N, C-alpha and C positions, 0 to 999 in steps of 0.2 A: 409567423410568431414574432412578437415584439419583445426584445430583451435588451436591457441597457448594456452598453458595451463595457466589458470588464477588462482592464489592461492585463496583459500577460507579462509578468515581471521575470526577466531572465537572470539566472544566477550569474554572478560575476566570474566564476571559475569554470573552466572546461570540465566536462564530465569524464574524467579519467581518459582512458584509451580511445574513447569515441572522438576526442579532439573537437568536440562541439559543445556549445553551451545550450542548456535547456532551461525551461521555466522552473522556478523554485517550488512550485506546487504541481503535482500530477493528480489526476482524478481516477478513482476506481469505481466504475459504475456498478450499482446494486439496485435490484428491484426492491422497493420499500415493502410491498405486500404482495402476496400471491395474487390478489384480486386487482392489482394495478391495471388501470385502463390503458389501452394502446396510446391514447392521447397523452397520458402522464409520462409514459416511456418516451414518446416522441419529444416532449418538452425537455425531459432530462437529457437525452442525447443531443438535442438541438442546442441546449445551453452549454453543454460540454464542448461541442464543436465550435460554437461562437466564442468561447473563452480563449481558444487557441492553445489550451494546455494539453499535454500528453494524456492519453486516455488508456486505462487498463481495462480490457474487455474480458478478463479471465472468468468472471463469475458466470456469465451466460452468453457466450459469443453469438449463438444462434438468435438470441433475443434482441441483441443490439444490431446484428448484421444488416438488416434491411435499412436501417437509418444511416449506416456508415458507407454504403456503396457510393462510389464516385467521389469520395472525399479524399483529401490529401493530408488529413490530420495525422499526428504522431501516435501510433498505436502500439500497445504493449500487451503481452499475454504471458501467463505462467503455464508451464507444462502441467499435464495431469500427473497423477501418481501411479498410473498403471504400470510403468516400467519397473516399479519396485518389485513386481511379481514375475518379471521376465525369467524365463527358464535358461536363456543363454544370450550371448551378445547379439545375435541376429534378431531374436525376439524383442529385445529391448529397443534396438534400432527401429524395427517395424512399428512398435507401439508409439514411439515418439513421432515418427514420420506420419503415422495415421492421424495423430492429434493435430499436427501442423496442417495437414491437408484439410481436415475437418474445419479448423479455425479459419483458414484462408478462404475456403468455400463459403463459409457463413458470412464473411464480411465482403466477399466479392472483390478481393484485392490479391495482387501477386506477391506482396511481402508484408511482413511485420517489421516495425522499427526495432522493437526489443522482444526477445524471447528468453524468459528466465527458466532455467532448469530448477525445479523445486526439490529441495532436500529436506526430508523429514527425519531420516535416521541413516545409519550406516548402510552401504550397499555392497553387494557382491561386485568384484572387479569387472565381471562380464557385463553386469547391468549398467554400470556407469560408462564403461567403454562403448557399449552399443548406443547409449543415449547420446554420448558426445559425438560419435560418428554421424548420427542422424542430424544433429544441429549443425555440425561443420559442413556436411554435404548441403544442407539447406542454405547455409550462408554462402557457400561457393556458387550456388545456383541462383542467388539473389533473392531468396525467399525470407531471409532474416538479415537485417542490417547489423545488429549488435546482439551478442550472446551474453546473457547474464546468469548469475547464480542466486537463488532465493533461499534464504534461511527460513524454513517453515517448521523447525523443530529445535532440538538441542543444538546450540551453536557449535559444539565440538564435533557433531556429525558433519556439519558443513565445512568446518575447518579441516577435518581429516580428509575429506574428498578433495578439497580445494588445494591443499598443500602439494598434492601429487598430480594435479591437473590444472595447469595454468592456461585455461582456454577461455577465460571470461573477461569481459570488458566492463561489466557493471555488477555491483553487489546490491541486492535488495534485502534489507535487514530490519527487523522490528526495532523501534526506538521510541520511547516516550519519556516524560519527565519522572515517571515512577519506576520504570524498568529499563535499564540500559545494558543489562548483562550481555546479550547477544551482540550488540553494537560494540561494546568494549572488547569483546573477544575477537571479533572479525575485522574491525576497522584498521588495526595495525597492519595486517597482511594486505588489505586493500591499498593502504597508502604506500607500502613497500613495493607493490607491483603496479602502482599507478592505475588502479582500478577505480572507476567512479562509484560513488555510494548514493543510493536512494534509500531513504528510511521509510518505514511503513508503520501502521497502527498508532498514529500519534495520539489518538483519543481513546484507545482501548487499553485500559490499565489492568485488565484481568477480571475474572469472575463474571463477565458478561454485563457489567454495569456501565452504561454509557457515561463517559467522562462529563458530558454536558449536563448530567443530572446532579452533579455535585453541588452547585449553588442552592438548589432547592432543598437539600437535606442537611447540608453541613453548615447552614446558617452563615454563609459567607457572601450573601448576595450584595452586601454593601461594598465589597471589595471589587466587584465587577466594574465599578465606575472608575477604577484606577487604571484601566487599560486604554484610556484616551480614544474611545470610539470603537475599540475592538471588543468582541464578545470574549468570554473565557476560552471557548474552543479556538477562536481565531488567534488569541494571544499565544496559546500553546503551539499552534501551527507556525505562526510567524517566528517564534523563538527558535524552533527546530530548523526552520527553513533558512536561517542565517548561515548554517554550515553545509547543509546538503539539501537537494530536492526532497520533498516530502510527498508521499503517496497518501491521498485522503479519500476515504470512502464517501461517496455521495449517492443519495437516494432520490433527489428531487432537484428541480430547477433552482429552487431557493438555496439549497445546500451547495450547488455548484457556484452560485454567485458569492455566497459567504466564504467558501474556500478560496476563491480567487481574490476576494477583497482582503483576505488575511495578510497578503503580502503586498497589496497595492496601497494600503493606508500607511501613514507614518508609524514607525515602530518606536515606542517610547524607550528611553534609556532605562536600564535595570529591569527589563521585562522578566527575566528569569527569577529575580528576587521577588517580584510581585506575585509570581505563581507559587512561591514557596508555601504560603498558608494552605493552598489547595492540596499540594503534595503531602504535607504533613497530616492533613485531615483524613487522608485515605486510610490511616491506621487508627482512627478514632473509634474505639470499641463501642461507645455509647451510640454513635450514629449508626453503626452497623446493626446494633440491636434494634434501633428504630426501623430500619429497613426490613427486618424480619417480619414486621407487622404491617408493612406497606400494602396498600390496596392495589398497587400496580404489580402484576405478575412478573414482569421483567426484573424489577428492582428486588422483589421478594426472593425470586429465584437466585439472583446474584448473591444475596446475603446468605442464602442456604448453601450455595456452592462454596462460598468462603468458609462457612462454618465447618463443612465437611473436610476441606483442604487442611484447615488448621487443627482438626480434631486429632 
């Protein structure tokens, strides 16, 4: 496979307690369509490996595993949510260990570089105690290099667990230009404890509407020329990556290249101000009304979801 080389830009600051610097863009692999051909998946993973960027394999570890065997790339995975239903401490520990074994078997490696404990809501003390026992045991045995906590629900659920369990080296938290609530809640504790921060969902502003669809419907296409060679999506990623590494979902070889290029091209001054018209347009009621009549199911569904939420 021929792929132009994409430089891996390393963040200037160490990632918290890891005491290591990592690239400012991370990739989260995702199959674009259920009918994706194996060749498409191979090109996606091949491009991700060639980029040199950390790779999150949480979506379908078994799907990517065959392409990752024998590589030394930086790999990350999120826990499943099965331990939420654990009946006691041992059951929670067993469930987390089972997922780790399954994931490592799928990728044919002895360790993951990052393993994030996913928090969607408050837990029973026995559940979190068992889960933490499992990840700490895995770390001591060399199967996990760094343990992280992932905010995958209300920020206060993550905060409540984290305040009493200082076992994490990295925080994975949603953050984009439209919604910073979870980040604003959790970042202060991360800084206080010198925990590294990786932000996620930079292009997911809610309701299931792809952020990259904005220029087509909000009549802002002329502004995309203001980003000095960056696309709108790249501009958003580049701006957020100035502060912390950003985890970007990718579904194709082309998207891997675009994500990596977001931080390899020169970043224009005042980039956040340039993005402001797009941020403001997200509340434009007339444009949402247009999307209710869109001939694209994804866009129409997003507008319908927003209508229900605001009703």
